[in-house]
C-alpha positions as CSV (number, residue, x, y, z in Angstrom):
1,M,102.0,144.7,123.7
2,P,100.0,142.0,125.7
3,V,100.3,138.3,125.3
4,C,97.2,137.2,123.3
5,L,96.2,134.3,121.4
6,L,96.3,134.4,117.8
7,P,92.8,133.6,116.0
8,P,92.8,130.2,114.0
9,V,92.9,131.7,110.7
10,V,96.3,133.6,111.6
11,V,97.5,130.4,113.1
12,D,96.7,128.2,109.9
13,R,98.4,130.8,107.7
14,I,101.5,130.8,109.7
15,A,101.4,127.0,109.4
16,A,100.9,127.3,105.7
17,G,104.0,129.3,105.5
18,E,106.2,126.3,106.5
19,V,104.0,123.4,104.8
20,V,102.9,125.1,101.8
21,E,106.0,126.7,100.2
22,R,104.8,126.4,96.6
23,P,102.5,124.4,94.4
24,A,104.7,121.4,94.5
25,S,104.3,121.4,98.2
26,V,100.6,121.0,97.9
27,V,100.9,118.0,95.5
28,K,103.3,116.5,97.8
29,E,100.9,116.6,100.7
30,L,98.1,115.4,98.9
31,V,99.7,112.6,97.1
32,E,101.1,111.5,100.3
33,N,97.7,111.4,101.8
34,A,96.3,109.4,98.8
35,L,99.2,106.7,99.5
36,D,98.5,106.5,103.2
37,A,94.9,106.0,102.6
38,G,95.9,102.6,100.6
39,A,95.3,103.9,97.1
40,S,96.1,101.8,94.2
41,R,95.7,104.4,91.5
42,I,96.4,108.2,91.9
43,E,95.6,111.0,89.3
44,V,97.3,114.4,89.5
45,I,96.2,117.4,87.5
46,V,97.8,120.8,87.6
47,D,96.8,123.9,85.6
48,G,98.6,127.3,85.6
49,G,101.7,125.8,87.4
50,G,99.3,124.7,90.2
51,R,98.3,128.4,91.0
52,R,94.8,127.8,89.4
53,L,94.2,124.3,90.0
54,I,95.6,121.2,91.7
55,R,93.6,118.3,91.9
56,V,94.6,115.0,93.3
57,G,92.2,111.9,93.0
58,D,92.5,108.2,94.4
59,D,90.9,105.3,94.9
60,G,91.7,104.8,98.6
61,A,89.9,103.9,101.6
62,G,87.9,107.2,101.7
63,M,86.5,109.2,104.6
64,T,83.4,109.0,106.5
65,P,81.2,112.3,107.0
66,A,82.6,112.5,110.4
67,D,86.1,112.2,109.5
68,L,85.8,114.5,106.4
69,E,84.6,117.3,108.9
70,L,87.6,116.6,111.2
71,A,90.1,116.3,108.2
72,V,90.2,120.2,107.9
73,E,90.8,121.0,111.6
74,R,94.3,121.6,112.9
75,H,96.1,118.6,114.3
76,A,93.5,116.4,113.1
77,T,95.0,113.0,111.7
78,S,94.1,109.4,111.2
79,K,97.8,108.2,111.2
80,L,98.7,108.9,114.9
81,T,96.6,108.1,118.2
82,A,97.3,109.3,121.6
83,E,99.3,106.2,122.3
84,S,101.5,106.2,119.2
85,D,105.2,106.3,119.4
86,L,106.5,109.4,117.7
87,L,109.8,107.8,117.4
88,A,108.5,105.2,115.1
89,I,106.7,106.9,112.2
90,S,105.6,104.5,109.4
91,S,103.2,106.7,107.5
92,L,104.2,109.4,105.2
93,G,102.3,112.2,106.5
94,F,101.2,112.5,110.4
95,R,101.3,116.3,111.5
96,G,97.7,116.9,110.5
97,E,98.5,120.4,109.3
98,A,98.5,120.1,105.6
99,L,94.7,120.4,104.7
100,P,93.9,123.3,107.0
101,S,96.8,125.0,106.1
102,I,96.0,124.7,102.5
103,G,92.5,125.9,103.1
104,S,93.8,128.9,104.8
105,V,95.4,130.1,101.8
106,A,93.2,128.7,98.8
107,R,89.9,127.4,97.9
108,L,90.0,123.9,99.1
109,L,87.2,121.3,98.1
110,I,87.3,117.7,99.4
111,T,84.9,115.2,98.1
112,S,85.3,111.6,99.7
113,R,83.5,108.2,99.9
114,T,84.0,105.0,101.9
115,S,83.4,101.7,100.5
116,G,79.6,101.1,100.5
117,G,78.9,104.6,102.0
118,E,77.7,107.8,100.3
119,A,79.9,110.4,99.2
120,H,80.1,113.9,101.0
121,A,81.9,117.1,100.2
122,I,83.3,119.8,102.4
123,E,84.8,123.3,101.5
124,V,87.2,125.6,102.9
125,V,87.7,129.2,101.4
126,A,90.4,131.3,103.1
127,G,90.0,129.3,106.2
128,N,86.2,129.7,106.6
129,K,84.6,126.3,106.4
130,S,81.4,125.3,104.8
131,G,79.1,122.5,106.0
132,L,78.9,118.9,104.8
133,R,77.0,118.5,101.5
134,P,76.1,115.4,99.5
135,A,78.2,114.8,96.5
136,A,79.0,112.4,93.5
137,L,82.0,110.3,93.6
138,S,82.5,106.5,92.9
139,A,85.0,105.5,95.4
140,G,88.1,107.2,97.3
141,T,88.8,111.0,97.9
142,R,89.4,113.9,95.3
143,V,90.9,117.0,96.6
144,E,90.7,120.2,94.4
145,V,92.8,123.5,95.2
146,R,91.9,126.5,93.4
147,D,93.6,130.1,93.4
148,L,96.3,129.1,95.6
149,F,97.4,131.9,97.7
150,F,94.7,134.2,96.7
151,A,94.2,134.8,100.5
152,T,98.0,135.6,100.9
153,P,98.8,137.6,97.7
154,A,102.2,138.5,98.8
155,R,103.2,134.8,98.6
156,L,102.3,135.1,94.8
157,K,105.4,137.3,93.8
158,F,107.7,134.8,95.2
159,L,106.6,131.9,92.9
160,K,108.6,131.2,89.7
161,T,107.1,131.0,86.1
162,E,104.3,128.8,85.4
163,R,106.6,126.3,83.6
164,A,109.1,126.2,86.5
165,E,106.1,125.5,89.0
166,T,104.8,122.7,86.8
167,A,108.0,121.3,86.5
168,A,108.5,121.2,90.3
169,A,105.0,119.7,90.8
170,V,105.8,116.8,88.3
171,D,109.2,116.3,89.9
172,V,107.4,115.7,93.2
173,V,105.1,113.2,91.6
174,K,107.8,111.4,90.0
175,R,109.8,111.0,93.4
176,L,106.6,109.6,95.0
177,A,106.1,107.3,91.9
178,M,109.4,106.2,92.3
179,S,109.1,105.2,95.8
180,R,105.9,103.2,95.2
181,P,106.3,101.1,92.0
182,D,103.0,99.2,93.1
183,I,100.9,102.0,92.5
184,A,99.7,103.7,89.1
185,F,100.1,107.1,88.7
186,T,98.7,109.6,85.9
187,V,100.1,113.1,85.6
188,V,98.1,115.8,83.6
189,A,100.1,119.0,83.6
190,D,99.0,122.1,81.9
191,E,99.0,121.6,78.1
192,R,101.3,118.7,78.0
193,D,100.4,115.2,77.2
194,P,99.4,113.0,79.8
195,V,102.0,110.8,81.6
196,S,101.1,107.4,83.1
197,Y,103.0,105.0,85.2
198,A,101.6,101.6,85.2
199,A,101.7,99.6,88.4
200,R,104.7,97.5,88.6
201,G,104.2,95.3,91.7
202,T,106.9,94.9,94.5
203,G,110.3,93.8,94.9
204,V,113.7,94.5,93.1
205,E,112.4,93.8,89.5
206,A,109.3,96.2,90.2
207,R,111.7,99.1,91.4
208,L,114.0,98.6,88.3
209,A,111.0,98.8,86.0
210,R,109.7,101.9,87.8
211,V,113.4,103.4,87.4
212,G,113.2,102.8,83.6
213,D,109.7,104.4,83.3
214,I,111.1,107.5,85.1
215,L,114.8,107.7,83.9
216,G,114.6,106.1,80.6
217,P,116.0,103.0,79.1
218,D,119.3,104.7,78.5
219,F,119.9,104.9,82.3
220,R,118.9,101.5,83.0
221,A,121.4,100.2,80.3
222,N,124.2,102.2,82.1
223,A,123.5,101.6,85.5
224,V,124.7,98.8,87.9
225,P,122.7,97.4,90.9
226,V,123.5,98.4,94.3
227,L,122.6,95.8,97.3
228,A,124.2,96.0,100.7
229,E,123.2,95.7,104.2
230,K,125.0,96.2,107.6
231,D,123.8,96.2,111.3
232,G,120.0,96.6,110.4
233,V,120.5,99.0,107.8
234,G,119.6,98.0,104.2
235,L,120.4,99.7,100.8
236,A,119.3,98.8,97.4
237,G,118.9,100.4,94.1
238,V,120.7,101.3,90.9
239,A,123.4,103.6,90.4
240,G,124.5,105.2,86.9
241,L,128.0,104.7,85.6
242,P,130.2,107.9,85.8
243,A,130.0,108.4,82.0
244,V,126.1,108.9,82.5
245,A,126.7,111.8,85.1
246,R,124.2,114.8,84.7
247,G,124.7,118.6,84.7
248,N,122.5,118.9,87.8
249,A,121.3,116.6,90.5
250,L,117.7,116.0,89.4
251,A,118.4,112.5,88.5
252,Q,119.4,111.7,92.2
253,Y,116.2,109.6,93.9
254,L,117.0,109.0,97.4
255,F,114.3,107.1,99.7
256,V,114.4,106.3,103.5
257,N,111.7,103.8,104.4
258,G,109.8,104.7,101.3
259,R,109.9,108.4,102.0
260,P,111.5,110.6,99.2
261,V,114.2,112.8,100.8
262,K,116.6,115.4,99.9
263,D,118.9,114.9,103.0
264,K,122.4,116.6,102.9
265,L,124.0,113.5,104.7
266,L,122.8,111.1,101.9
267,I,123.6,113.7,99.0
268,G,127.1,114.0,100.6
269,A,127.5,110.4,100.7
270,L,126.4,110.0,97.2
271,R,129.0,112.7,96.1
272,A,131.9,111.3,98.1
273,A,131.2,107.7,96.5
274,Y,131.7,109.2,93.1
275,A,134.3,111.8,94.0
276,D,137.2,110.1,92.1
277,L,134.8,109.0,89.1
278,V,132.9,112.3,88.3
279,P,134.6,115.7,87.4
280,S,133.6,118.7,89.3
281,G,130.2,120.1,88.3
282,R,128.9,117.0,87.2
283,F,126.3,114.9,89.3
284,A,125.8,111.2,89.6
285,A,122.6,109.9,88.7
286,A,121.1,106.9,91.1
287,A,117.8,105.7,92.7
288,L,118.6,104.4,96.1
289,W,116.5,103.0,98.9
290,I,117.5,102.9,102.5
291,E,115.4,100.5,104.8
292,L,116.0,100.6,108.5
293,D,114.2,100.4,111.8
294,P,111.8,103.6,112.2
295,R,113.1,104.1,115.7
296,E,116.7,104.7,114.2
297,V,115.6,107.7,111.9
298,D,113.6,110.9,113.0
299,V,111.5,112.0,110.1
300,N,110.1,115.0,112.0
301,V,113.0,117.3,111.8
302,H,111.5,119.6,108.9
303,P,107.8,120.8,108.4
304,A,108.0,119.3,104.9
305,K,109.4,116.0,106.1
306,T,112.2,116.1,103.2
307,E,115.1,115.9,105.6
308,V,115.7,113.2,108.1
309,R,118.1,112.7,111.2
310,F,119.8,109.1,111.7
311,R,120.6,107.9,114.9
312,D,123.6,106.5,113.7
313,A,124.7,108.8,110.7
314,G,128.1,107.3,110.4
315,L,126.7,103.9,109.7
316,V,124.4,105.0,107.1
317,R,127.0,107.2,105.3
318,G,129.7,104.3,105.4
319,L,127.2,101.8,104.0
320,M,126.4,104.0,101.2
321,V,129.8,105.2,100.2
322,S,131.4,101.5,100.5
323,A,128.4,99.9,98.7
324,L,128.4,102.3,95.7
325,R,132.2,102.2,95.5
326,A,132.1,98.3,95.4
327,A,129.4,98.4,92.7
328,L,131.0,100.9,90.5
329,G,134.6,99.1,91.1
330,G,133.0,95.9,90.1
331,E,131.7,97.4,86.5
332,S,135.0,99.3,86.0
333,H,135.4,97.8,82.4
334,R,132.0,99.0,81.4
335,S,131.5,102.4,79.7
336,A,128.1,104.1,79.0
337,A,126.5,103.2,75.8
338,S,127.1,105.8,72.9
339,P,124.3,107.5,71.5
340,R,123.6,107.0,67.9
341,P,126.2,109.1,66.0
342,V,124.6,112.0,64.0
343,D,126.2,111.5,60.6
344,S,124.8,114.8,59.2
345,L,127.1,117.2,60.3
346,R,129.2,118.4,57.3
347,P,128.4,121.3,54.5
348,I,125.8,120.5,52.0
349,S,128.0,120.8,49.2
350,A,130.7,118.4,50.6
351,P,130.6,114.8,49.5
352,R,130.4,112.2,52.1
353,P,133.9,110.6,52.3
354,T,134.1,107.0,51.5
355,G,137.4,106.0,53.3
356,I,140.9,105.3,51.9
357,A,141.5,101.9,50.2
358,G,144.0,99.9,52.0
359,W,143.5,101.4,55.5
360,R,143.0,99.1,58.6
361,A,142.1,100.1,61.8
362,D,144.5,97.5,63.3
363,V,147.5,98.5,61.7
364,S,147.4,102.0,60.2
365,P,148.4,104.7,62.9
366,A,145.5,107.1,62.2
367,A,141.9,106.9,60.9
368,P,141.2,108.2,57.3
369,P,138.7,111.1,56.8
370,G,135.2,110.2,57.6
371,F,136.2,108.0,60.5
372,A,138.7,110.3,62.3
373,E,137.7,113.2,64.6
374,A,137.3,116.2,62.4
375,R,140.2,118.6,62.0
376,Q,139.5,121.6,64.5
377,A,139.9,125.2,63.3
378,S,143.4,125.3,65.0
379,F,144.6,122.7,62.6
380,A,142.5,123.4,59.6
381,A,145.7,123.4,57.3
382,F,146.6,119.9,58.0
383,A,145.6,116.5,57.0
384,P,144.8,113.5,59.2
385,S,148.0,112.5,60.7
386,A,150.1,109.7,61.8
387,D,152.0,109.5,65.4
388,A,154.3,112.2,65.9
389,R,157.4,110.2,67.5
390,A,160.5,111.9,68.8
391,D,162.9,110.6,66.1
392,A,160.6,111.6,63.5
393,A,159.5,115.0,64.4
394,P,161.9,117.8,63.2
395,P,161.6,120.8,65.2
396,L,159.6,123.5,63.5
397,A,160.6,126.1,66.4
398,E,163.5,126.8,68.5
399,P,162.7,126.2,72.2
400,A,164.1,129.4,73.5
401,S,162.0,131.6,71.0
402,H,158.6,130.4,72.5
403,P,157.4,130.3,76.3
404,L,155.9,127.0,75.6
405,G,158.9,125.7,73.6
406,A,158.9,123.3,70.4
407,A,156.8,120.0,70.3
408,R,159.0,116.9,70.2
409,A,156.5,114.2,70.6
410,Q,153.1,113.0,71.5
411,L,152.5,110.4,74.3
412,H,149.5,108.1,74.4
413,S,147.8,110.1,71.6
414,T,146.9,112.5,74.5
415,Y,149.7,114.5,75.8
416,I,152.1,116.8,73.9
417,V,155.9,117.0,75.1
418,A,157.3,120.3,74.1
419,E,161.0,121.2,74.9
420,T,161.5,124.6,76.2
421,A,164.9,126.8,77.0
422,E,164.7,125.8,80.7
423,G,163.1,122.4,80.5
424,L,159.9,120.8,79.0
425,V,156.3,121.2,79.1
426,I,153.7,118.4,78.9
427,V,150.3,119.6,77.5
428,D,146.8,118.0,77.7
429,Q,145.7,118.4,74.1
430,H,142.1,118.3,74.9
431,A,141.9,120.6,77.9
432,A,144.3,123.1,76.1
433,H,142.1,123.0,73.0
434,E,139.0,123.4,75.1
435,R,140.1,126.7,76.5
436,L,141.2,128.0,72.8
437,V,137.7,127.2,71.6
438,Y,136.1,128.8,74.7
439,E,137.9,131.9,74.0
440,R,137.2,131.8,70.3
441,L,133.5,131.5,70.9
442,K,133.6,134.5,73.5
443,R,135.6,136.7,70.5
444,Q,133.0,135.7,67.8
445,L,130.1,136.5,70.0
446,A,131.4,139.8,70.9
447,G,132.3,140.6,67.4
448,G,128.9,140.3,66.3
449,G,127.8,136.5,66.4
450,I,129.1,133.0,65.8
451,A,129.2,131.4,62.4
452,R,126.7,128.7,61.8
453,Q,126.7,125.4,59.9
454,M,123.7,123.7,58.6
455,L,122.9,120.3,59.0
456,L,122.4,118.1,56.1
457,V,119.8,116.4,57.9
458,P,118.2,117.9,61.0
459,A,118.9,116.1,64.2
460,V,115.9,115.3,66.5
461,V,116.8,114.8,70.2
462,E,114.3,113.4,72.4
463,F,113.9,114.7,76.2
464,D,111.9,114.8,79.2
465,P,109.3,117.4,78.3
466,D,110.6,119.6,80.9
467,D,113.8,119.7,79.4
468,A,112.7,120.1,75.8
469,A,110.4,123.1,76.9
470,R,113.5,124.6,78.6
471,L,115.5,124.5,75.4
472,A,112.7,125.6,73.2
473,A,112.2,128.7,75.7
474,R,115.8,129.7,75.4
475,A,116.3,129.1,71.5
476,D,116.8,132.8,70.9
477,A,119.6,132.6,73.4
478,L,121.3,129.6,71.9
479,A,120.9,130.8,68.5
480,T,123.4,133.6,69.4
481,F,126.0,130.9,70.0
482,G,125.1,129.4,66.2
483,L,122.9,126.6,67.7
484,V,119.5,126.8,66.1
485,L,116.9,124.4,67.2
486,E,113.1,124.4,67.5
487,S,110.4,122.5,69.4
488,F,109.5,119.2,67.4
489,G,106.4,118.0,69.6
490,P,106.3,117.3,73.2
491,G,109.4,115.9,74.6
492,A,111.7,116.6,71.6
493,V,113.6,119.2,69.8
494,M,115.1,119.5,66.1
495,V,118.6,121.1,65.6
496,R,119.0,122.4,62.3
497,E,122.4,124.5,62.7
498,V,125.4,124.2,64.8
499,P,128.4,126.4,65.5
500,A,130.8,125.9,62.5
501,L,133.7,126.3,64.9
502,L,132.9,123.0,66.5
503,G,133.4,120.9,63.3
504,E,132.1,117.4,63.5
505,T,130.5,116.7,67.0
506,D,128.2,114.6,68.6
507,V,124.9,116.8,68.4
508,V,122.9,114.7,70.6
509,K,125.3,114.7,73.7
510,L,125.8,118.4,73.1
511,V,122.1,119.4,73.2
512,R,121.6,117.0,76.2
513,D,124.3,118.6,78.2
514,L,122.9,122.1,77.4
515,A,119.6,120.9,78.6
516,D,121.2,119.7,81.9
517,H,122.7,123.2,82.4
518,L,119.6,125.1,81.4
519,A,117.9,123.2,84.1
520,E,119.8,125.1,86.7
521,W,119.5,128.6,85.4
522,D,118.1,130.8,88.0
523,D,116.2,133.9,86.4
524,A,118.2,136.1,88.9
525,L,121.6,134.8,87.4
526,P,123.2,137.5,85.0
527,L,122.6,136.8,81.4
528,E,126.3,137.1,80.7
529,R,127.1,134.2,83.0
530,R,124.3,132.1,81.6
531,L,125.8,132.6,78.2
532,L,129.3,131.8,79.3
533,H,127.9,128.5,80.7
534,V,126.7,127.7,77.3
535,A,129.9,128.7,75.5
536,A,131.7,126.5,78.1
537,T,129.6,123.4,77.1
538,M,129.9,123.9,73.2
539,A,133.7,124.3,73.8
540,C,134.1,121.0,75.5
541,H,132.4,119.2,72.7
542,G,134.3,121.3,70.0
543,S,138.0,120.6,71.3
544,V,140.1,117.9,69.9
545,R,139.9,114.7,71.9
546,A,142.4,112.8,73.8
547,G,143.4,109.9,71.6
548,R,143.9,111.8,68.5
549,R,147.1,111.6,67.0
550,L,148.6,115.0,65.7
551,R,151.5,116.0,63.2
552,P,154.3,118.2,64.6
553,E,152.9,121.0,62.6
554,E,149.4,120.7,64.6
555,M,151.2,120.4,68.0
556,N,153.2,123.4,67.4
557,A,150.1,125.5,66.2
558,L,148.4,124.5,69.5
559,L,151.2,125.6,71.4
560,R,151.4,129.1,69.6
561,E,147.7,129.6,70.2
562,M,148.0,128.9,73.8
563,E,150.5,131.4,74.2
564,A,148.3,134.2,72.5
565,T,145.1,133.2,74.4
566,P,144.3,134.5,78.0
567,N,143.6,131.9,80.5
568,A,145.3,129.1,78.5
569,G,146.8,127.6,81.7
570,Q,143.4,126.4,82.9
571,C,140.7,124.5,81.0
572,N,137.1,125.7,81.2
573,H,136.6,123.1,84.4
574,G,139.5,124.7,86.3
575,R,141.9,121.9,85.5
576,P,145.6,122.6,84.4
577,T,146.2,122.4,80.5
578,Y,149.9,121.8,80.9
579,V,152.6,121.0,83.7
580,A,156.0,122.3,83.1
581,L,159.3,120.8,84.5
582,S,162.5,122.6,84.8
583,L,165.9,121.1,84.0
584,A,166.8,121.5,87.6
585,E,163.8,119.4,88.6
586,I,164.4,116.9,86.1
587,E,168.1,116.6,87.1
588,R,167.1,116.1,90.9
589,L,164.7,113.2,89.8
590,F,167.5,111.5,88.3
591,G,170.0,112.4,91.0
592,R,172.0,114.6,89.2
593,R,171.9,117.4,91.7
């Protein structure tokens, strides 16, 4: 085949494959153009997940008729000149490929007006450009993209559902709004209520205010400030306490010179800083801004400009890790503010306990009914208990008759010490019971369904609208696990029933954790695997907690059920549930052999 020049339309569509990956990519490019144009107010409208309509309007500088004609040509940009230093990029967009690439695969209409000038419009349909025509617009620029990918229909089958595409587009706007708190944003997405972020100004306080707007007041109440500088690299922002870690990475907002990025180096540094604080499968929440000389970072390594390359990557990574650890270490005495307890989780016919006369929290070894954690199914036959001490715990089983032996004591209200025929076993009571509850949920599910318990007062849980929509959409799947919920307006769900196996549990925290897990569900993921994720989350919330004192009978009941339960040696997170020490190992520790 001879060498030939490709037609311009084909070239534009090839470029569109790199720049316009999905509707969210279009939103990103158009909002970045508005920011570079000096807008103080930006409005984004998304319909049909962005496939039917994307409209971005701003009150920026606008374009003259001549500029408007050039804007839809390839490699035409107002952000670079022939003399510009490509190693010192300060604008968000600069390639000059976005508008012609979008116009090659959709119906693109741009209307613009400069201050004191007349408004004009230009249209590009599948790469075919129309002439300029007069239009009506008060100021700035309005860009409409309709029927995205109609010119390349094969791309449509790779898009996700409308809800998923809308969520991705809204997330893009959130990240850009976080990067520029001095600009007002309004987002209207499909049938949701409009979301507006008022202009907050500049400076640290403005950033904190915008963080609160997007991540919510709970995050701000459980976050610590981060501020550091080294060798010309500055780091500022807020980092969430380990206790408010999320089930996904959606709450990680990273910016380099004001540009939102999803860079592997920075994500790895954030993970390393929380390595000893956040368990596997959880993700820290943070909003961090890195500022450095533009010549020290290359923003032109990816067509979508979401990845960057630092000249001194080690300096940036080291600064992030040390600054985050210092900030979190200085607040080690703090814990996350607990959500309001839901005091409605009990059978409707059961009277509300009023406590035991004479019981005092500072003297009595165990809390009375109504204040202590509920008895779990494994221990249902036993009343709330006092401490199990070695001299007060008569053996209820012979050590040689059971693999995990007989319980002898409980240490720090967390660990069970059992004597075996060959040594001793130390059991983490929460991790062990978590596995038992998980396996019981699986058995009940396979046996025809999980028993439910109705809440005396339904619990209303507020979320981000995307999380609430995901939960409502999967209500049927969650109902198979005994969790019955329904939509309760935009950004909220109402929980009516919970699995009876869980006993008293924090319904709000349970549903929030489930929402985080559902955000990572892939439609291609097998249904069984998705349901097991739900079961594991519920098991964690339904397990006996560390810090609860157990009677000898309760401890032995736990050991016996562990022996009869498959995979009881590890909890749902892969951590061991018990550690065994043989007599020989103990004797070596004491120098007896």
